[in-house]
C-alpha positions in Angstrom: 37.9 -144.6 37.0 34.4 -143.8 35.9 33.3 -143.1 39.5 36.2 -140.8 39.9 35.1 -138.9 37.0 31.5 -138.6 38.1 32.8 -137.1 41.5 34.9 -134.5 39.7 31.9 -133.5 37.5 29.7 -133.2 40.5 32.2 -130.9 42.4 32.7 -128.7 39.4 28.9 -128.5 38.6 28.5 -127.4 42.3 31.1 -124.8 42.1 29.4 -123.4 38.9 26.0 -123.3 40.7 27.6 -121.3 43.4 29.2 -118.8 41.0 26.0 -118.5 39.2 24.1 -117.5 42.3 26.4 -114.3 42.5 24.9 -113.1 39.2 21.5 -111.3 38.7 20.9 -113.8 35.8 19.6 -117.4 36.5 21.6 -120.1 34.8 20.2 -123.4 34.1 22.3 -126.6 33.6 21.1 -129.9 32.2 20.8 -132.7 34.5 23.6 -135.1 34.6 22.5 -138.8 34.1 24.5 -140.7 36.9 24.8 -143.7 34.7 26.2 -141.9 31.8 29.8 -141.5 30.8 30.9 -137.8 31.8 34.4 -138.3 30.3 35.5 -140.0 27.3 37.8 -142.9 27.9 40.3 -141.9 25.2 42.2 -138.7 25.2 41.6 -137.8 21.7 38.4 -136.1 22.5 37.9 -133.0 24.7 36.4 -133.7 27.9 33.6 -131.9 29.8 36.2 -131.6 32.6 38.6 -130.0 30.4 36.0 -127.6 29.0 35.1 -126.5 32.4 38.6 -126.0 33.7 39.4 -123.8 30.7 37.4 -121.1 32.6 34.2 -119.1 32.2 35.6 -117.2 29.1 35.4 -120.3 27.1 32.0 -121.1 28.4 30.8 -117.7 27.1 32.3 -118.2 23.9 30.4 -121.4 23.5 27.1 -119.6 24.5 27.7 -116.7 21.8 28.2 -119.2 19.1 24.5 -120.4 19.8 22.2 -117.7 18.0 19.4 -118.8 19.9 21.0 -117.3 23.1 20.9 -113.6 23.9 24.2 -112.8 25.4 23.9 -108.9 25.2 26.7 -108.8 22.6 26.1 -108.2 18.8 27.0 -110.1 15.9 30.2 -108.3 15.3 31.5 -109.1 19.0 30.5 -112.6 18.5 32.2 -113.1 15.3 35.5 -111.5 16.8 35.2 -114.0 19.7 35.2 -116.8 17.5 38.4 -115.6 15.9 40.3 -116.4 19.1 42.2 -119.9 18.7 41.0 -122.1 21.8 43.6 -123.6 23.9 45.0 -126.8 22.9 43.2 -129.4 25.4 44.8 -132.7 23.9 46.6 -134.5 26.8 50.5 -134.9 26.3 51.4 -138.4 24.9 52.8 -139.6 28.4 49.9 -138.6 30.3 47.9 -141.1 32.3 44.4 -142.0 31.4 43.2 -140.2 34.5 40.9 -137.3 33.1 41.7 -135.2 36.0 45.0 -134.5 34.8 46.0 -130.8 34.8 45.9 -129.0 31.4 47.3 -125.5 30.8 44.7 -123.0 31.1 44.1 -119.9 28.7 46.6 -117.8 30.3 49.5 -120.2 29.5 48.4 -121.2 26.2 50.3 -120.9 22.9 47.8 -118.5 21.3 48.5 -115.9 23.9 52.2 -116.1 23.3 51.8 -116.0 19.5 49.5 -112.8 20.0 52.3 -111.1 22.2 54.9 -111.7 19.5 52.7 -110.5 16.9 52.3 -107.2 18.7 56.0 -106.7 19.1 56.6 -107.3 15.6 54.0 -104.8 14.6 55.4 -102.1 16.9 58.8 -102.7 15.4 57.2 -102.4 11.9 55.7 -99.0 12.9 58.9 -97.9 14.3 60.9 -98.7 11.0 58.4 -96.8 8.8 58.7 -93.8 11.0 62.5 -93.8 10.4 62.6 -94.0 6.6 64.2 -91.1 5.0 62.1 -88.4 3.0 60.5 -89.9 -0.2 61.5 -89.1 -3.7 58.6 -86.9 -4.3 59.9 -84.8 -1.4 63.6 -84.8 -2.3 63.5 -84.8 -6.1 62.4 -82.0 -8.4 61.3 -84.9 -10.7 59.6 -86.7 -7.9 61.3 -89.8 -9.2 64.5 -91.6 -8.0 66.3 -94.8 -9.0 67.2 -97.8 -6.8 70.2 -96.3 -5.2 68.2 -93.1 -4.2 69.5 -90.7 -7.0 66.8 -88.4 -8.4 66.2 -88.9 -12.1 66.8 -86.6 -13.8 68.6 -84.6 -11.1 68.8 -80.8 -11.5 71.2 -80.3 -8.4 74.0 -82.0 -6.6 72.0 -82.5 -3.3 69.7 -84.8 -5.4 72.5 -87.4 -5.6 73.5 -89.8 -2.9 77.0 -90.0 -1.4 79.7 -88.0 -3.1 78.1 -88.2 -6.5 77.2 -85.1 -8.5 74.6 -84.1 -11.0 76.1 -84.4 -14.5 74.0 -82.9 -17.4 70.9 -84.5 -15.4 72.4 -87.7 -14.4 74.1 -88.3 -11.1 77.6 -89.8 -11.2 81.1 -89.5 -9.9 83.0 -86.1 -10.1 85.6 -85.5 -13.0 88.8 -83.7 -13.1 92.0 -84.3 -10.9 91.4 -87.8 -9.3 87.8 -88.1 -11.1 86.5 -89.7 -14.0 86.6 -88.7 -17.5 83.5 -87.3 -19.1 81.8 -89.3 -22.0 80.5 -88.3 -25.3 80.0 -84.4 -26.0 80.3 -83.7 -22.1 83.0 -81.7 -20.9 84.5 -81.4 -17.5 83.9 -78.0 -15.8 84.3 -77.7 -11.9 84.1 -81.4 -11.2 81.0 -81.7 -13.2 80.5 -83.2 -16.6 78.2 -80.6 -18.5 76.9 -79.9 -22.0 78.4 -76.5 -22.7 75.9 -76.2 -26.0 73.1 -75.7 -23.5 74.2 -75.4 -19.8 73.4 -71.8 -18.5 76.1 -72.1 -16.0 78.8 -73.1 -18.7 77.4 -71.9 -21.9 79.9 -72.4 -24.8 82.7 -72.5 -22.3 83.4 -73.6 -18.7 83.8 -70.0 -17.8 80.8 -68.5 -19.2 77.9 -68.2 -16.7 74.6 -66.8 -18.0 73.0 -64.3 -15.8 69.7 -64.7 -14.0 67.9 -62.8 -16.8 69.5 -64.9 -19.6 69.3 -68.3 -21.0 71.9 -70.3 -22.9 70.9 -69.7 -26.6 72.1 -72.6 -28.7 70.4 -72.4 -32.1 73.9 -72.3 -33.6 76.7 -71.1 -31.6 76.0 -71.3 -27.8 75.8 -67.8 -26.3 73.9 -66.3 -23.4 70.7 -64.5 -24.6 68.3 -62.3 -22.6 64.8 -63.7 -21.5 63.0 -61.8 -24.1 60.4 -62.7 -26.7 62.5 -61.5 -29.4 65.1 -64.4 -28.6 62.5 -67.2 -28.7 64.1 -68.9 -31.7 67.5 -69.2 -30.1 66.9 -72.8 -29.0 67.6 -76.3 -30.5 64.6 -77.8 -29.2 61.0 -77.0 -28.1 58.6 -79.2 -26.2 54.9 -78.4 -26.5 52.7 -79.5 -23.5 49.3 -80.6 -24.1 46.5 -80.3 -21.4 44.1 -82.6 -23.0 41.5 -79.6 -23.7 40.9 -79.5 -27.5 40.6 -75.7 -27.5 44.1 -75.4 -25.9 45.7 -78.2 -27.7 44.5 -76.4 -30.9 46.2 -73.2 -29.8 49.5 -75.3 -28.7 49.6 -76.5 -32.4 49.3 -72.8 -33.8 52.2 -72.0 -31.8 54.1 -75.0 -33.0 53.3 -74.4 -36.6 54.5 -70.9 -36.5 57.8 -71.7 -34.8 58.2 -74.5 -37.3 57.7 -72.0 -40.3 59.8 -69.0 -39.1 62.6 -69.9 -36.7 66.0 -70.7 -38.4 67.6 -73.1 -38.0 64.7 -75.2 -37.3 64.5 -76.4 -33.7 63.4 -80.2 -33.0 59.7 -79.7 -32.1 57.8 -82.2 -29.9 54.3 -82.4 -28.5 53.4 -84.4 -25.6 50.7 -84.8 -22.9 51.7 -82.9 -19.9 50.9 -86.0 -17.8 53.4 -88.1 -19.8 56.5 -85.5 -20.2 59.8 -86.0 -18.8 60.4 -82.3 -19.3 58.6 -81.6 -16.3 57.4 -82.9 -12.9 54.0 -84.4 -14.1 52.6 -83.6 -10.5 54.0 -80.3 -9.6 54.8 -79.2 -13.1 58.4 -78.0 -12.1 60.5 -77.6 -15.2 63.2 -80.5 -15.8 64.4 -79.9 -19.2 67.2 -77.7 -18.6 69.1 -75.1 -20.7 68.7 -75.1 -24.4 65.2 -76.4 -24.5 62.0 -74.4 -24.7 58.8 -75.6 -23.0 55.6 -74.2 -24.5 52.2 -74.1 -22.6 49.0 -72.8 -24.1 46.4 -72.5 -21.3 46.2 -70.9 -17.9 47.3 -72.1 -14.3 44.0 -73.9 -13.9 44.9 -76.4 -16.8 48.6 -76.3 -17.5 50.8 -77.7 -14.6 53.9 -75.8 -15.9 52.0 -72.5 -15.7 50.8 -73.3 -12.1 54.2 -74.0 -11.0 55.9 -70.9 -12.5 53.1 -68.6 -11.2 52.6 -70.2 -7.6 56.4 -70.5 -7.2 56.9 -66.8 -8.0 59.1 -67.6 -10.8 57.1 -65.7 -13.4 57.1 -61.7 -13.5 53.2 -61.9 -14.1 50.4 -64.0 -12.9 46.6 -63.8 -12.3 44.5 -63.9 -9.3 40.8 -64.3 -9.1 38.0 -64.5 -6.7 36.5 -67.1 -8.7 33.2 -65.3 -9.3 33.2 -61.9 -10.2 36.7 -60.4 -10.8 40.1 -61.4 -12.2 43.2 -59.4 -11.8 46.5 -59.5 -13.8 49.4 -58.8 -11.5 53.1 -58.0 -11.6 55.5 -58.8 -8.9 56.3 -55.9 -6.8 55.5 -52.3 -8.0 52.6 -51.4 -5.8 52.8 -48.5 -3.4 52.8 -50.7 -0.3 55.5 -53.0 -1.5 53.2 -55.6 -2.7 52.3 -56.8 -6.3 50.8 -54.2 -8.6 47.5 -54.6 -10.4 48.0 -54.3 -14.3 44.2 -54.9 -15.0 41.2 -55.8 -13.1 38.7 -57.7 -15.2 35.0 -58.2 -14.4 34.5 -61.6 -15.5 30.9 -61.1 -16.8 32.6 -59.2 -19.5 34.4 -62.1 -20.9 33.0 -63.8 -23.9 33.6 -65.7 -27.0 34.5 -62.3 -28.8 36.3 -60.4 -26.0 39.0 -61.4 -23.6 42.4 -60.6 -22.1 45.6 -62.7 -22.7 49.1 -62.8 -21.4 52.2 -63.8 -23.5 55.5 -64.1 -21.6 58.8 -66.0 -21.5 60.6 -66.8 -18.2 63.7 -68.8 -17.2 63.3 -71.3 -14.2 66.4 -70.7 -12.0 67.1 -74.3 -10.6 66.9 -76.2 -13.9 67.7 -73.2 -16.2 64.8 -74.3 -18.6 63.2 -71.4 -20.7 59.4 -71.3 -21.1 56.9 -69.7 -23.4 53.4 -69.2 -22.1 50.3 -68.0 -23.8 46.8 -67.9 -22.2 43.6 -66.1 -21.8 40.9 -65.8 -19.2 38.9 -68.3 -21.1 39.8 -70.6 -24.1 39.0 -68.2 -26.8 41.3 -65.5 -25.3 44.0 -68.4 -25.2 43.3 -68.9 -28.9 43.5 -65.3 -29.7 46.9 -65.1 -27.7 48.4 -67.8 -29.9 47.1 -66.4 -33.0 48.7 -63.0 -32.2 52.1 -64.6 -31.3 52.0 -66.7 -34.8 51.0 -63.9 -36.8 52.4 -60.7 -35.3 54.9 -61.2 -32.6 56.9 -64.1 -34.0 57.2 -62.6 -37.6 58.5 -59.5 -36.2 61.4 -61.2 -34.1 63.1 -63.6 -36.4 65.3 -61.0 -38.0 68.7 -60.2 -36.8 68.0 -56.6 -35.7 64.7 -56.7 -33.9 63.4 -53.3 -32.9 59.9 -54.6 -31.7 58.8 -56.7 -28.8 61.8 -56.2 -26.7 60.0 -57.1 -23.4 59.6 -60.4 -21.7 56.0 -60.1 -21.1 52.8 -58.6 -22.7 49.2 -58.2 -21.6 46.6 -57.6 -24.2 42.9 -57.0 -24.5 41.3 -58.6 -27.6 38.1 -58.0 -29.0 36.8 -60.0 -32.1 35.6 -58.0 -35.2 33.3 -60.7 -36.2 31.3 -61.6 -33.1 33.2 -64.7 -32.1 33.8 -66.3 -35.3 37.6 -66.8 -34.3 40.6 -64.5 -34.2 41.8 -62.7 -37.2 43.9 -59.7 -38.4 40.7 -57.6 -38.4 40.4 -58.0 -34.6 41.4 -55.3 -32.1 44.5 -56.2 -30.1 45.1 -53.6 -27.4 48.4 -53.6 -25.5 47.6 -53.1 -21.9 51.0 -53.4 -20.4 54.4 -55.0 -21.0 57.7 -55.4 -19.1 60.6 -57.4 -18.1 
């Protein structure tokens, strides 16, 4: 048996030497002691014959594992090669002791079959991912949906799955004939459960639909009110969005204090960080609160997400545009001779300081959710503070009476100049109205 093994080993060695002769590289092989055992007598160890029959690829892997041999491959290649699982060279249980028994080569080995299966599974996984429906962020105004795929909160029927509809911000079954009964203070209007105390499409009654320039004022009896600054107290709830900048948050608190002191009946007032609020999409800034709730933002489009949404979505009638270096323009939608947006005021940024600025004050209703918003901001934070001061001490005190003859517009643009070199806004300062409109 050992003589047969030595004969096979000699034949294989001769073949290897012949193959090596076809290469430019010279390969040296260690001498084989004719008296030594080339093949182990037990089938539990891997024999030299099996290693040879496994092919030159395995031989190269063995060489590359020796760091003293330069194979022309870098360390990363060698590491990758070692990851491959070697073929199972253990003879089957019923195999004879003859070491010349055929062992499946690498092309028939189990690792290759496993690799093929893994590739098939991977391809299937990629196909499944590509066929997924749009994400909640793409479908929902809120950017959030529940385990059923319904947007939370919803603002439209198409944000609900199946035959469900948007009932006062929550997806549910239709009401009315053949439908469910509405719960709590909700009323069934056109197959939807709605809150008629705040819904702009059913304000006070199922048949009362507020116009595009109106909101559902619900401070007392629900009634449609024009989107004007003079109607700012006609709400039951106000949410003040904070942007984390101390100067802007101070201005927000100034607005909150004024509304708490002057609006009757007193609305429910809440301050919340804009990144934590459920009244807006915390990424896009899109309003979600709905009718009957006022959102208040002190700060411009670069710091307040609500303001950025209102102005970039062309929801607001006015906005600002700047080259970021020298000039900022306050603009109004439309009105330009060429049909574009009209410039209300071009401001040279170098003239803006702690004692001189321009600020906007406006109210606007977002048409999808019906949410009313109050926005106050200057070019810089001193201008925002001046705007909040002017709203709290001039505008609001003049619009709380039943018969309001002033501030009958939806937006106002002012130029502010401090009387005391930037010590803070006061009644001694100059507030010049630049423009106003609906």
